[in-house]
N, C-alpha and C positions, 0 to 999 in steps of 0.2 A: 266664536272666535276659534280660527283653525290655524294650524303651524305653518309658516312660510320660511323660506331662507332669508338670512341676514346677509348684508354685503360683508364680506371679508376677504383677505388676500393672503397667500402664502407667507408666513413669517420670516422664512431666510432671506429671500430676495430683497424684502423691505430692511431687514437688519443691515444687509450690505449697502444698501443706499444711505441710510442714516449713518452708517460709520463714515461712509465717503464724505457726507454733508459735515459730520464733526471733525473730519480731518481737514477739509477745505476752509471750514469756518476758523479753525485753530491757526491754519496758515496765514489766513486773512488777518487775524489778530496780531500775529507775531510780525508780520510784513507792517503793519500799521504802527505798532509800537517801536519798530527799529528806525523808525523816521520821526523824530520828535516834533518837527514842525507840522506833519499830518496828523499827529495823535491828539486831535481835539475832540470835545464832545460830539461834534458832527459826524465824525468817523466811529467813534467807539459805539454809540447809542444803536445803530443798524446791526453791528456785530453782536451787541447784548440780544437784540431782537430776535436774531437767527438763532442763537444759541437757546433762548426760551422757546422758540417754535420747534426746534429740534427736540427739546425736553418733553415738551407737550405731545408731539406725535409719538414719543417713545412710550406713552401712556396707552397706546392702542394696541400694544402686544399682550396676548392672552394664550393659555394653552388649553386644548381640548382633549381629555382622556378617551381612550377606546371606550365605545357605548356609553357615551357622555354627549349631552347638548348644552350649549351655551344660549341662554335665553337673553337677547339683547333689548334694552329699553332706551329710548331717547327722550329725555325729560318726561319720564312716566308713561310714554307711549311706547306700545309693543313694536319693535322694529325687525324682529325675525330671530330665528335661530339658528346657530351654526353646529352642525354635526361632524364637520371635516376634522378627523383626528391629527394632533400635531401643533406646532406653534403657528398662529394665525394673527394677523393684524386687521384691525377694524377702526371705525371713527371713535378716536379718543374720547368722546362726549357719551360714548354708549355705555350704560350700566349693565352689567354682565352678571346672570345666576346660573350656576351650574346645576343639571338635572341629570340625575342618573337615568340611563335606558336599559339597565341590566336587569335580568329576570331576578325578581326577590321572592320571597315567601314568609309567611308567617302561620302560626297556630293559634286559632282563637282560644278563648277561655271556654271552660265547661259550663255550658248553659242549660239552665233547668227549665224545660218547657213541656208541654202536653202534647202528645200525639193526637192524631185523628180520632182516636177511641178514647181520649181524656186521660190516659194514663201519664202520669209525670215521668219525665225521662231526662237524662244527662247526655249531653251530645256536644261534640266539638268537631272542628274541621281544620285542614291545612289548605290554604290558599295560595297559588302561584300566580305572579302578577308581573307586569311591567307597563311602564310608561311608552305609550307610542304617539301621544300628541303632546308636546311640551307646553305649548300655548294654553290649551284648555287645562292642563295638570296645574299650571302657576296661576292663572287668571280666572278660572271657572269655579273655583273651591278655594277655600282659606287654606287649608293645609291638607294636601291630597294625600299623604301617608295616613293621618288619622281618619281621613274620609274613608279610604279603603277599608280601615280595620273596622270602623263603626258599621258601615254598610255591609260589609261580609256577614258580620254577626246578625245584623237584622234579617239578611237574605238566609241565613241559616235558621233562624227561628222560624220565620215564614214557611220554609220548606218542610221543616219537621213537623209542623202542624197540619201538614197536608197528607200525611201517610202514617198508617199504623206502625207500632214497633214489630209486631210479628205478623207472619202472612196468615190470611183466613182462607176459607175455602172458596171464596169468590174470584180469586186468581188475580185480585189487584195486587201491585207491587207493595212491598212493606220495606221499612228502613233496614232491617237485617237480612234480608234474604235477596233483595235486588240492588246490589251494590252498584252497577254501572247505570242504572236508570236514575238512582238517588244522585249520584255524584253528578250526571249530566244536567239533571234539573236544578242542582245547587248552583253549578258552573253558569247556567244561564240565568238564574234568579240574581247572581251577584253581578253578572256582565251589564244587565240592564239597569242595576243601580249604579255602575261606574263608568258607564259610556260617557257620561257628561263630564266625567274628570280626565278624559285621554288616557284611560287605563284599559287594557287588555288582560282578561283573565285566561291564563294559560292552562289552569288545571284547579279543580277543586274536589277534595276527599275527606269523607269521614274519618276522623283520627280515633275519635272515642263514642261509643254508644253504650248505654246501660240504663236499666230502670233506676230510678231515684231510690234513695236508701229506705225511705218509708214503706215502699211497696215491693222492694227487691226480693225479700224472702217470700211473700205470698206469690209474687211472679215465678219464683224459681219452683216452688211447689208445683204450680199449675204446669210448669214445662215438663217436671219431672212426671206428673201424672199423664201429660200427654204422650210422653214418651213411652210409658209403661203400656198405655192402651194401644198406641201404635204396634209395639213389640208383641203385645197379646194378640191384637188382630192377625199380625203375620203368622204367629204360631199357630193359632186355631186354623187359619186358611191352609197351611202346610199340612197339619194333622188330619183335616177333613179330606184333602187330596189323598194321602198316604192310606187312610182307612177305605176311602172308595177305591183306590187301585188294589188293596189287600183283598177285598171281598170280590172285587171283579176277577182277579187272577185265580181265587179259591173257586169261584163258580165256574171259569172258562176251563180250568184243569179237571174239575170234577172231584176235587180232595176231599171236600166235605159238603153235603147238603143241610143248610141251616134253615129252621123256619123263622118266622118274623122274630119270636121271642127271643131265641139264641142270637139272631142277628143283632138285635138291639143290644143285648147283654155283650156281645162282642165288640160292637161299636162303642160302647160305654167304657169297657175296659182297655181299648186302644186309645181312646181320646184321654183317659186319665194317665195312661203311661206316655204319650206324646206330649201333652200340655203340662204335666207336672214339673213343679221346680225341683222336686228331690227325686232320687232314684226309688224305684217301686220295688216291694218285694213279691216275688212271684207265689202263687198258690198252686201247687199241682192237684189237680183233678184226678183221682184214682177210681173213680166210679164211671158211670155212663154220662151222656151229654145232659141228662135230666136229672142226675143225683149228684150232689156235692160230696 
């Protein structure tokens, strides 16, 4: 079932026509009552029927707010949707239901799921959506707002199980490091589920991401260890480069000629100085190179 336009007319011209009808019918009634010989049932009943018809036609007026659609039904059958804002008039037999076409958003609850590595995590998302097909939203699902929320959380759970929390060396995206990829995947997952409800997903973003409490401390220690290892690796790489540069400059300028044993000792001392966490205490050698 797809949305289509329902029959409706601009309300102001119809209001003027009905006002004219009320005035003419009232004048008819006054002139009839002014002549007692003609004021019989045969003359009064048609006037009453005209008043009743005008009153019935007045029930066809309704208002359409900006970014709103009025879904019309005729004896339970879908008759169409009116999106033209303002005062409108349509078939008085139509039953009308307003549907908001504005952009809406909601934040899901914090879901506890397992990532692709099996680690329990907490995750939540913000979903921005709007109704684009009023017929599908009203007639294809029971409650489209509740449908959007439940299906969005289902898609979020499915997406979270497809990625690890942290990035690995294999280059695959992770929940924590590849935000654009994750958000795009989440939006596509939600849209696939909500297409049948006449809803378009404008944006979906992760709003909360953390390890579950039972493993949070252990994962924090692992992250700290990884950070320490990465920092130490960078320090050692820099220290080796500096030692290599120092030995190369000493040899190129002929400042001192070191044998392998003294070269190894100098490398060891430089690495201790460059890689140590605390300041080192220098030892002044007052002898020769081969005596301390």
